[in-house]
Wavefront OBJ file of the C-alpha trace (Angstrom):
o trace
v 130.528 57.680 122.078
v 128.275 54.893 120.809
v 126.035 55.791 117.905
v 122.371 54.973 118.440
v 120.567 53.241 115.542
v 116.820 53.548 114.937
v 115.998 50.303 116.745
v 117.907 51.354 119.897
v 116.245 54.738 119.765
v 112.772 53.198 119.675
v 113.632 50.917 122.621
v 114.858 53.881 124.675
v 111.775 55.862 123.815
v 109.505 52.932 124.748
v 111.394 52.456 128.051
v 111.086 56.192 128.806
v 107.366 56.128 128.005
v 106.784 53.172 130.386
v 108.533 55.067 133.212
v 106.849 58.398 132.506
v 104.108 58.251 129.914
v 102.939 61.852 130.348
v 106.383 63.295 129.918
v 107.038 61.112 126.890
v 103.807 62.198 125.326
v 104.670 65.865 125.882
v 108.081 65.330 124.214
v 106.474 63.441 121.388
v 104.127 66.397 120.686
v 106.841 69.037 120.944
v 108.000 69.032 117.312
v 104.371 69.434 116.183
v 103.839 72.280 118.690
v 106.985 73.957 117.498
v 105.795 73.783 113.920
v 102.466 75.261 114.884
v 104.251 78.030 116.753
v 106.382 78.855 113.699
v 103.252 78.900 111.557
v 101.496 81.279 113.976
v 104.548 83.564 113.901
v 104.594 83.551 110.094
v 100.870 84.469 110.048
v 101.141 87.032 112.871
v 99.755 90.417 112.015
v 100.662 93.795 113.510
v 98.975 95.077 116.680
v 99.100 98.829 117.238
v 97.890 100.585 120.402
v 96.733 104.165 119.700
v 96.588 106.717 122.530
v 96.110 110.459 122.387
v 95.697 113.680 124.367
v 97.316 112.584 127.623
v 97.600 116.068 129.142
v 95.761 117.555 132.062
v 95.285 121.309 132.774
v 97.826 123.908 131.562
v 101.214 123.403 133.177
v 100.278 120.192 134.946
v 102.966 117.593 135.606
v 100.370 115.075 136.760
v 98.525 112.518 134.620
v 95.007 111.211 134.983
v 94.380 107.753 136.431
v 93.297 106.545 133.017
v 96.721 107.435 131.555
v 98.392 105.410 134.295
v 95.912 102.579 133.813
v 96.420 102.268 130.063
v 100.231 102.482 130.355
v 100.088 99.859 133.106
v 97.984 97.600 130.888
v 100.402 97.581 127.995
v 102.202 94.507 129.284
v 98.893 92.628 128.947
v 97.929 94.170 125.622
v 101.374 93.432 124.175
v 101.193 95.718 121.173
v 103.922 95.628 118.535
v 103.833 99.434 118.257
v 102.353 102.362 120.165
v 101.182 105.481 118.388
v 100.379 108.721 120.208
v 98.334 111.334 118.340
v 99.755 114.258 120.265
v 99.289 116.419 123.372
v 101.644 114.568 125.648
v 102.223 117.575 127.906
v 100.091 120.595 128.849
v 101.843 123.547 127.244
v 100.501 126.339 125.019
v 100.306 129.002 127.725
v 102.506 132.113 127.644
v 103.024 132.262 131.404
v 104.805 128.879 131.428
v 108.545 129.194 131.908
v 111.316 127.013 130.545
v 111.524 125.297 133.932
v 107.746 124.636 133.879
v 107.812 123.129 130.393
v 110.915 121.047 131.080
v 109.284 119.701 134.214
v 106.275 118.587 132.211
v 108.417 116.733 129.697
v 110.368 115.110 132.517
v 107.078 113.972 134.049
v 106.003 112.532 130.699
v 109.253 110.633 130.460
v 108.822 109.092 133.912
v 105.083 108.364 133.626
v 104.849 107.270 129.980
v 108.018 106.992 127.918
v 110.194 105.071 130.426
v 107.592 102.353 131.160
v 107.079 101.890 127.408
v 110.819 101.768 126.800
v 111.211 99.147 129.520
v 108.708 96.952 127.664
v 110.775 97.469 124.491
v 107.746 98.585 122.487
v 108.473 101.134 119.729
v 106.770 104.498 120.347
v 105.659 106.630 117.404
v 104.142 110.008 118.069
v 103.026 113.293 116.507
v 103.383 116.708 118.054
v 100.180 118.278 119.410
v 99.234 121.905 119.970
v 99.951 121.607 123.719
v 103.332 120.076 122.869
v 104.570 122.467 120.196
v 102.018 124.901 118.882
v 103.325 126.872 115.898
v 102.632 130.105 117.850
v 104.664 129.067 120.897
v 108.321 129.049 120.030
v 109.556 128.106 123.519
v 107.214 125.097 123.476
v 108.581 124.041 120.115
v 112.177 124.504 121.097
v 111.846 122.461 124.311
v 109.765 119.809 122.624
v 112.448 119.379 119.957
v 115.160 119.299 122.642
v 113.352 116.582 124.603
v 112.734 114.341 121.625
v 116.241 114.674 120.221
v 117.561 113.632 123.632
v 115.166 110.689 123.712
v 115.282 109.649 120.045
v 116.801 106.253 120.759
v 114.192 105.552 123.428
v 111.452 105.587 120.781
v 112.821 102.344 119.354
v 111.703 103.358 115.862
v 113.207 102.122 112.619
v 113.490 105.508 110.938
v 113.396 106.008 107.194
v 113.870 109.795 107.350
v 114.403 111.674 110.612
v 115.992 114.867 109.233
v 113.028 116.946 110.413
v 112.356 114.902 113.557
v 110.400 115.331 115.772
v 108.086 117.611 113.751
v 107.757 115.374 110.757
v 109.490 112.090 110.033
v 108.964 108.574 108.669
v 109.632 105.037 109.845
v 108.700 101.493 109.065
v 107.393 98.583 111.122
v 106.775 95.102 109.741
v 106.193 96.311 106.139
v 103.893 99.115 107.297
v 105.129 102.583 106.312
v 104.313 105.332 108.800
v 104.721 109.096 108.703
v 104.123 111.829 111.251
v 103.419 115.299 109.908
v 103.370 118.634 111.748
v 99.656 119.179 112.296
v 100.010 120.913 115.664
v 98.289 123.838 114.010
v 95.590 124.146 111.323
v 98.089 124.932 108.547
v 100.312 122.244 107.111
v 103.178 123.995 105.324
v 103.882 123.290 101.611
v 107.383 121.920 102.337
v 105.745 119.144 104.416
v 103.550 118.086 101.508
v 106.623 118.052 99.283
v 108.520 115.973 101.851
v 105.611 113.498 102.103
v 105.416 113.170 98.359
v 109.135 112.312 98.315
v 108.702 109.817 101.172
v 105.757 108.070 99.544
v 107.839 107.659 96.358
v 110.556 105.679 98.175
v 110.920 101.939 97.724
v 110.002 101.381 101.361
v 106.705 103.178 100.931
v 105.917 101.666 97.531
v 106.521 98.139 98.760
v 104.719 98.596 102.082
v 101.493 96.731 102.618
v 99.980 99.746 104.359
v 100.702 103.498 104.571
v 99.665 105.318 107.732
v 99.877 109.046 108.471
v 99.499 110.448 111.984
v 98.888 114.085 112.873
v 97.293 115.944 115.742
v 94.552 118.012 114.122
v 91.963 116.123 112.145
v 90.660 117.081 108.698
v 87.020 117.372 109.836
v 85.375 118.550 113.038
v 83.484 115.985 115.117
v 82.831 117.713 118.492
v 81.048 120.977 119.296
v 83.881 122.825 121.044
v 86.242 122.193 118.092
v 83.643 122.759 115.379
v 85.313 125.921 114.054
v 88.180 127.321 112.046
v 91.593 126.774 113.672
v 90.670 123.481 115.293
v 90.882 121.343 112.171
v 93.063 121.250 109.048
v 92.595 124.553 107.178
v 92.259 122.861 103.788
v 90.826 119.380 104.242
v 89.998 118.932 100.558
v 93.655 119.537 99.630
v 94.733 116.998 102.229
v 92.134 114.436 101.106
v 93.177 114.851 97.466
v 96.814 114.347 98.473
v 95.946 111.225 100.518
v 94.136 109.652 97.546
v 96.779 110.519 94.982
v 99.682 109.209 97.044
v 98.142 106.130 98.593
v 97.605 107.071 102.235
v 95.437 104.265 103.673
v 94.785 105.623 107.175
v 95.006 109.000 108.846
v 95.138 108.962 112.669
v 94.421 112.190 114.534
v 93.651 113.457 118.042
v 92.726 116.880 119.373
v 88.929 116.396 119.311
v 88.999 114.123 122.423
v 86.407 111.794 120.895
v 86.692 108.390 119.238
v 85.121 108.112 115.814
v 86.247 105.848 112.958
v 85.349 107.396 109.626
v 85.797 106.750 105.916
v 85.756 109.245 103.048
v 86.415 108.516 99.369
v 88.194 105.272 100.261
v 90.457 106.814 102.919
v 90.001 105.619 106.484
v 90.228 108.043 109.367
v 90.702 107.258 113.043
v 89.725 110.080 115.353
v 91.378 108.916 118.566
v 89.767 109.629 121.914
v 91.706 111.111 124.821
v 93.010 109.322 127.878
v 93.882 112.578 129.645
v 91.416 115.261 130.744
v 88.322 116.367 128.866
v 86.578 113.692 126.817
v 83.922 115.254 124.538
v 80.644 114.217 123.012
v 80.267 113.939 119.267
v 78.288 116.684 117.579
v 74.547 116.277 118.102
v 75.115 113.106 120.127
v 73.755 112.662 123.655
v 75.860 109.609 124.557
v 78.154 110.243 127.537
v 81.698 111.082 126.586
v 84.375 108.621 127.738
v 88.137 108.374 127.566
v 89.280 105.730 125.091
v 92.237 103.985 123.538
v 92.197 101.913 120.376
v 93.858 98.706 119.237
v 94.415 98.407 115.480
v 94.899 94.849 114.216
v 96.557 94.624 110.832
v 96.477 91.069 109.351
v 99.601 89.595 107.832
v 97.806 89.262 104.510
v 95.205 91.698 103.162
v 96.472 94.464 105.384
v 93.792 96.893 104.146
v 91.268 94.835 106.069
v 92.631 96.086 109.377
v 90.181 96.420 112.265
v 89.680 98.572 115.357
v 88.881 97.573 118.902
v 88.341 100.600 121.102
v 88.027 100.519 124.852
v 86.783 102.735 127.653
v 90.076 103.660 129.339
v 88.526 103.725 132.809
v 86.625 100.422 132.841
v 88.439 98.671 129.973
v 85.126 97.836 128.327
v 84.989 97.703 124.544
v 83.063 100.444 122.776
v 80.353 99.171 120.482
v 80.857 100.964 117.148
v 77.182 100.354 116.429
v 76.387 102.776 119.239
v 78.089 105.631 117.346
v 76.085 107.806 114.913
v 76.204 106.868 111.273
v 77.660 110.281 110.432
v 78.863 113.453 112.112
v 78.204 116.806 110.445
v 80.975 119.302 111.106
v 81.148 122.861 109.763
v 83.757 121.852 107.194
v 82.414 118.466 106.092
v 80.724 115.265 107.125
v 82.394 112.246 108.656
v 80.793 108.938 107.681
v 81.202 106.027 110.096
v 83.671 103.318 109.118
v 81.987 100.008 109.809
v 84.864 97.659 108.810
l 1 2 3 4 5 6 7 8 9 10 11 12 13 14 15 16 17 18 19 20 21 22 23 24 25 26 27 28 29 30 31 32 33 34 35 36 37 38 39 40 41 42 43 44 45 46 47 48 49 50 51 52 53 54 55 56 57 58 59 60 61 62 63 64 65 66 67 68 69 70 71 72 73 74 75 76 77 78 79 80 81 82 83 84 85 86 87 88 89 90 91 92 93 94 95 96 97 98 99 100 101 102 103 104 105 106 107 108 109 110 111 112 113 114 115 116 117 118 119 120 121 122 123 124 125 126 127 128 129 130 131 132 133 134 135 136 137 138 139 140 141 142 143 144 145 146 147 148 149 150 151 152 153 154 155 156 157 158 159 160 161 162 163 164 165 166 167 168 169 170 171 172 173 174 175 176 177 178 179 180 181 182 183 184 185 186 187 188 189 190 191 192 193 194 195 196 197 198 199 200 201 202 203 204 205 206 207 208 209 210 211 212 213 214 215 216 217 218 219 220 221 222 223 224 225 226 227 228 229 230 231 232 233 234 235 236 237 238 239 240 241 242 243 244 245 246 247 248 249 250 251 252 253 254 255 256 257 258 259 260 261 262 263 264 265 266 267 268 269 270 271 272 273 274 275 276 277 278 279 280 281 282 283 284 285 286 287 288 289 290 291 292 293 294 295 296 297 298 299 300 301 302 303 304 305 306 307 308 309 310 311 312 313 314 315 316 317 318 319 320 321 322 323 324 325 326 327 328 329 330 331 332 333 334 335 336 337 338 339
């Protein structure tokens, strides 16, 4: 094969340009475009889609249109990770049999988990009260069975899954995430001990962000849940732990209302529902809507992450300015996070 020197190469390039100037120009720009593409990839942040409270009425194997719409939209959203803040099925009723509960989880798999798995998007979740309430042993047994059978389908990079699916940790692009068992108001002492151990690991210490997800929030934000048993039983203990061990964000569900809050430097995302029953914030007259949230974590300065939250029905962005500056629950105030 004849070697081509620089002069011959220039002649060939000139000849090719004369024959097809547009194509030659495109090829000439390609190395520069490739470099820009690599630069964009290096600077790419992490996009997380947060959904919560997918369930309909007790025992239902059907999902609302908004659930189907959001799941169907994921291919356009293209998140790097999906987080679900609990209540994926509609349990927590004593009359439900093993067959009923298994049918609900099978429906969840077909309607939610399989489509996500096909898109190869990792799926992190926390157990809700309708999934595995501490008072409903059959619910907990079948929830555990389902998630152990579908552990690989989550696509998660586990750090510790010895107590999965009730509490476990994983990592995604230098973000350290934990799910704790907040399906009920009480978080057991052994879970706090486990979290302390997890947050002392090299993965957690080196992470650019530490996120905890649990179903019940620390503070009440809606009227129907503004009472004991519907929030963490000791929010001040939890807040103190978060501060001491470097939790940057706590994501919760259960209240069925979107509200980003901040307290003593800790950010809180109260995720809205996409299933049945959106609720108004306490003392707020604005119509309740179903929502999902996109968290954007920049490659650098990860603490400056932002939220974009959308009406799940119309896909219109919620203006955070329209939310009240604070929400006064029976166990504490939530101050709006305006970042």
